[in-house]
A tleap script that builds the chain and sets N, CA, C and O, in Angstrom:
source leaprc.protein.ff14SB
mol = sequence {
  NMET ARG SER HIE GLU ASP VAL LEU ARG VAL
  PRO ASP VAL LEU ASP GLY VAL GLU PHE LEU
  ASP GLN ALA LEU PHE LEU ILE TYR ASP THR
  ASN PRO ASP ASP MET LYS LYS ARG ALA SER
  GLU VAL THR ALA ARG GLN GLY ARG PRO GLY
  THR PHE SER ILE LYS VAL PRO CPHE
}
set mol.1.N position { 93.784 141.404 116.018 }
set mol.1.CA position { 95.053 140.746 115.831 }
set mol.1.C position { 95.085 140.137 114.424 }
set mol.1.O position { 94.123 139.512 113.980 }
set mol.2.N position { 96.179 140.330 113.756 }
set mol.2.CA position { 96.330 139.775 112.414 }
set mol.2.C position { 96.674 138.293 112.502 }
set mol.2.O position { 97.205 137.821 113.508 }
set mol.3.N position { 96.356 137.560 111.413 }
set mol.3.CA position { 96.636 136.125 111.429 }
set mol.3.C position { 98.078 135.816 111.030 }
set mol.3.O position { 98.554 134.702 111.246 }
set mol.4.N position { 98.767 136.782 110.456 }
set mol.4.CA position { 100.156 136.566 110.025 }
set mol.4.C position { 101.020 137.726 110.497 }
set mol.4.O position { 100.587 138.878 110.528 }
set mol.5.N position { 102.232 137.396 110.855 }
set mol.5.CA position { 103.187 138.443 111.185 }
set mol.5.C position { 103.779 138.974 109.886 }
set mol.5.O position { 103.510 138.434 108.813 }
set mol.6.N position { 104.571 140.012 109.977 }
set mol.6.CA position { 105.209 140.584 108.796 }
set mol.6.C position { 106.327 139.707 108.267 }
set mol.6.O position { 106.711 139.825 107.103 }
set mol.7.N position { 106.853 138.826 109.110 }
set mol.7.CA position { 107.995 137.998 108.731 }
set mol.7.C position { 107.576 136.527 108.727 }
set mol.7.O position { 106.956 136.043 109.674 }
set mol.8.N position { 107.914 135.849 107.679 }
set mol.8.CA position { 107.649 134.417 107.593 }
set mol.8.C position { 108.939 133.692 107.970 }
set mol.8.O position { 109.967 133.850 107.312 }
set mol.9.N position { 108.874 132.907 109.021 }
set mol.9.CA position { 110.062 132.228 109.537 }
set mol.9.C position { 110.077 130.774 109.063 }
set mol.9.O position { 109.047 130.218 108.682 }
set mol.10.N position { 111.261 130.175 109.096 }
set mol.10.CA position { 111.436 128.788 108.648 }
set mol.10.C position { 110.487 127.837 109.363 }
set mol.10.O position { 109.871 127.006 108.696 }
set mol.11.N position { 110.335 127.911 110.678 }
set mol.11.CA position { 109.390 126.998 111.339 }
set mol.11.C position { 107.951 127.153 110.820 }
set mol.11.O position { 107.205 126.176 110.749 }
set mol.12.N position { 107.568 128.387 110.458 }
set mol.12.CA position { 106.238 128.610 109.896 }
set mol.12.C position { 106.081 127.886 108.566 }
set mol.12.O position { 105.050 127.265 108.305 }
set mol.13.N position { 107.107 127.969 107.730 }
set mol.13.CA position { 107.078 127.297 106.429 }
set mol.13.C position { 107.033 125.785 106.622 }
set mol.13.O position { 106.277 125.092 105.941 }
set mol.14.N position { 107.832 125.277 107.539 }
set mol.14.CA position { 107.843 123.835 107.786 }
set mol.14.C position { 106.497 123.348 108.309 }
set mol.14.O position { 106.047 122.264 107.938 }
set mol.15.N position { 105.853 124.130 109.163 }
set mol.15.CA position { 104.502 123.779 109.612 }
set mol.15.C position { 103.548 123.718 108.429 }
set mol.15.O position { 102.748 122.789 108.323 }
set mol.16.N position { 103.626 124.693 107.546 }
set mol.16.CA position { 102.773 124.718 106.363 }
set mol.16.C position { 103.000 123.511 105.468 }
set mol.16.O position { 102.053 122.949 104.919 }
set mol.17.N position { 104.259 123.117 105.324 }
set mol.17.CA position { 104.578 121.938 104.512 }
set mol.17.C position { 103.977 120.682 105.141 }
set mol.17.O position { 103.458 119.819 104.434 }
set mol.18.N position { 104.046 120.584 106.445 }
set mol.18.CA position { 103.451 119.425 107.127 }
set mol.18.C position { 101.932 119.394 106.945 }
set mol.18.O position { 101.355 118.331 106.718 }
set mol.19.N position { 101.282 120.565 107.043 }
set mol.19.CA position { 99.832 120.629 106.827 }
set mol.19.C position { 99.484 120.210 105.399 }
set mol.19.O position { 98.545 119.444 105.182 }
set mol.20.N position { 100.243 120.717 104.432 }
set mol.20.CA position { 99.997 120.370 103.033 }
set mol.20.C position { 100.231 118.879 102.796 }
set mol.20.O position { 99.445 118.234 102.101 }
set mol.21.N position { 101.287 118.333 103.359 }
set mol.21.CA position { 101.581 116.912 103.219 }
set mol.21.C position { 100.433 116.064 103.747 }
set mol.21.O position { 100.026 115.095 103.104 }
set mol.22.N position { 99.912 116.422 104.909 }
set mol.22.CA position { 98.804 115.664 105.499 }
set mol.22.C position { 97.545 115.800 104.646 }
set mol.22.O position { 96.824 114.823 104.448 }
set mol.23.N position { 97.278 116.993 104.146 }
set mol.23.CA position { 96.098 117.193 103.301 }
set mol.23.C position { 96.195 116.359 102.028 }
set mol.23.O position { 95.217 115.730 101.626 }
set mol.24.N position { 97.357 116.347 101.393 }
set mol.24.CA position { 97.541 115.551 100.181 }
set mol.24.C position { 97.409 114.062 100.479 }
set mol.24.O position { 96.850 113.317 99.674 }
set mol.25.N position { 97.915 113.627 101.617 }
set mol.25.CA position { 97.779 112.226 102.001 }
set mol.25.C position { 96.314 111.865 102.173 }
set mol.25.O position { 95.876 110.814 101.707 }
set mol.26.N position { 95.550 112.727 102.838 }
set mol.26.CA position { 94.130 112.451 103.044 }
set mol.26.C position { 93.359 112.415 101.730 }
set mol.26.O position { 92.426 111.628 101.575 }
set mol.27.N position { 93.746 113.262 100.791 }
set mol.27.CA position { 93.042 113.316 99.507 }
set mol.27.C position { 93.423 112.138 98.624 }
set mol.27.O position { 92.549 111.491 98.048 }
set mol.28.N position { 94.722 111.850 98.509 }
set mol.28.CA position { 95.183 110.846 97.556 }
set mol.28.C position { 95.468 109.487 98.182 }
set mol.28.O position { 95.323 108.466 97.510 }
set mol.29.N position { 95.872 109.446 99.457 }
set mol.29.CA position { 96.123 108.209 100.195 }
set mol.29.C position { 96.751 107.128 99.318 }
set mol.29.O position { 96.168 106.059 99.137 }
set mol.30.N position { 97.912 107.396 98.783 }
set mol.30.CA position { 98.572 106.466 97.879 }
set mol.30.C position { 99.776 105.817 98.538 }
set mol.30.O position { 100.402 106.391 99.430 }
set mol.31.N position { 100.085 104.627 98.090 }
set mol.31.CA position { 101.305 103.978 98.519 }
set mol.31.C position { 102.167 103.764 97.269 }
set mol.31.O position { 101.674 103.944 96.156 }
set mol.32.N position { 103.427 103.390 97.424 }
set mol.32.CA position { 104.310 103.265 96.262 }
set mol.32.C position { 103.786 102.315 95.176 }
set mol.32.O position { 103.955 102.587 93.987 }
set mol.33.N position { 103.157 101.214 95.572 }
set mol.33.CA position { 102.625 100.285 94.564 }
set mol.33.C position { 101.498 100.923 93.752 }
set mol.33.O position { 101.409 100.730 92.540 }
set mol.34.N position { 100.630 101.692 94.439 }
set mol.34.CA position { 99.559 102.394 93.727 }
set mol.34.C position { 100.135 103.416 92.750 }
set mol.34.O position { 99.646 103.558 91.630 }
set mol.35.N position { 101.173 104.125 93.180 }
set mol.35.CA position { 101.786 105.127 92.314 }
set mol.35.C position { 102.404 104.477 91.080 }
set mol.35.O position { 102.293 105.020 89.981 }
set mol.36.N position { 103.050 103.328 91.242 }
set mol.36.CA position { 103.627 102.626 90.088 }
set mol.36.C position { 102.527 102.193 89.130 }
set mol.36.O position { 102.683 102.300 87.913 }
set mol.37.N position { 101.414 101.705 89.673 }
set mol.37.CA position { 100.294 101.289 88.841 }
set mol.37.C position { 99.730 102.481 88.067 }
set mol.37.O position { 99.461 102.382 86.870 }
set mol.38.N position { 99.554 103.608 88.760 }
set mol.38.CA position { 99.025 104.802 88.096 }
set mol.38.C position { 99.991 105.314 87.039 }
set mol.38.O position { 99.563 105.757 85.974 }
set mol.39.N position { 101.285 105.259 87.320 }
set mol.39.CA position { 102.279 105.689 86.341 }
set mol.39.C position { 102.225 104.798 85.105 }
set mol.39.O position { 102.343 105.292 83.984 }
set mol.40.N position { 102.049 103.496 85.294 }
set mol.40.CA position { 101.935 102.572 84.160 }
set mol.40.C position { 100.698 102.876 83.327 }
set mol.40.O position { 100.735 102.795 82.099 }
set mol.41.N position { 99.596 103.229 84.000 }
set mol.41.CA position { 98.373 103.579 83.280 }
set mol.41.C position { 98.566 104.834 82.439 }
set mol.41.O position { 98.107 104.891 81.298 }
set mol.42.N position { 99.237 105.837 82.990 }
set mol.42.CA position { 99.514 107.070 82.241 }
set mol.42.C position { 100.416 106.765 81.051 }
set mol.42.O position { 100.202 107.277 79.952 }
set mol.43.N position { 101.422 105.930 81.277 }
set mol.43.CA position { 102.332 105.556 80.191 }
set mol.43.C position { 101.582 104.816 79.086 }
set mol.43.O position { 101.816 105.057 77.902 }
set mol.44.N position { 100.685 103.920 79.474 }
set mol.44.CA position { 99.908 103.163 78.487 }
set mol.44.C position { 99.016 104.093 77.664 }
set mol.44.O position { 98.757 103.833 76.489 }
set mol.45.N position { 98.546 105.182 78.287 }
set mol.45.CA position { 97.711 106.153 77.555 }
set mol.45.C position { 98.575 107.148 76.795 }
set mol.45.O position { 98.055 108.070 76.166 }
set mol.46.N position { 99.868 106.970 76.848 }
set mol.46.CA position { 100.846 107.864 76.226 }
set mol.46.C position { 100.671 109.302 76.721 }
set mol.46.O position { 100.809 110.263 75.965 }
set mol.47.N position { 100.364 109.414 78.008 }
set mol.47.CA position { 100.251 110.727 78.633 }
set mol.47.C position { 98.933 111.430 78.381 }
set mol.47.O position { 98.707 112.524 78.899 }
set mol.48.N position { 98.064 110.823 77.595 }
set mol.48.CA position { 96.764 111.457 77.330 }
set mol.48.C position { 95.888 111.361 78.578 }
set mol.48.O position { 95.968 110.385 79.324 }
set mol.49.N position { 95.055 112.372 78.800 }
set mol.49.CA position { 94.189 112.324 79.993 }
set mol.49.C position { 93.187 111.186 79.900 }
set mol.49.O position { 92.668 110.881 78.826 }
set mol.50.N position { 92.927 110.572 81.031 }
set mol.50.CA position { 91.896 109.550 81.119 }
set mol.50.C position { 90.647 110.166 81.716 }
set mol.50.O position { 90.499 111.388 81.745 }
set mol.51.N position { 89.769 109.335 82.180 }
set mol.51.CA position { 88.596 109.865 82.862 }
set mol.51.C position { 89.023 110.394 84.216 }
set mol.51.O position { 89.944 109.863 84.836 }
set mol.52.N position { 88.371 111.415 84.665 }
set mol.52.CA position { 88.747 112.056 85.923 }
set mol.52.C position { 87.706 111.763 86.988 }
set mol.52.O position { 86.519 112.030 86.801 }
set mol.53.N position { 88.151 111.222 88.085 }
set mol.53.CA position { 87.298 111.083 89.244 }
set mol.53.C position { 88.164 111.077 90.488 }
set mol.53.O position { 89.297 110.597 90.474 }
set mol.54.N position { 87.623 111.608 91.541 }
set mol.54.CA position { 88.363 111.661 92.792 }
set mol.54.C position { 87.375 111.515 93.937 }
set mol.54.O position { 86.283 112.084 93.910 }
set mol.55.N position { 87.766 110.754 94.933 }
set mol.55.CA position { 86.957 110.636 96.141 }
set mol.55.C position { 87.544 111.581 97.184 }
set mol.55.O position { 88.700 111.438 97.583 }
set mol.56.N position { 86.761 112.520 97.610 }
set mol.56.CA position { 87.204 113.448 98.633 }
set mol.56.C position { 86.849 112.856 99.987 }
set mol.56.O position { 85.709 112.442 100.199 }
set mol.57.N position { 87.809 112.808 100.912 }
set mol.57.CA position { 87.590 112.110 102.175 }
set mol.57.C position { 86.730 112.847 103.186 }
set mol.57.O position { 86.660 112.433 104.343 }
set mol.58.N position { 86.076 113.923 102.787 }
set mol.58.CA position { 85.249 114.651 103.736 }
set mol.58.C position { 83.957 115.069 103.099 }
set mol.58.O position { 83.123 115.698 103.749 }
savepdb mol mol.pdb
quit
């Protein structure tokens, strides 16, 4: 049995979006205040990359 049908239906896409949303939440776990703080940091660096680090939740 194949894992995908020949046709991708709207409910399939919406399920995928929900899975992606949950995965991004688990990885980044941000709230609006954190996002504003991070945006201010990027603005202060004038868009230049800072140090990169990420905590993966698994």
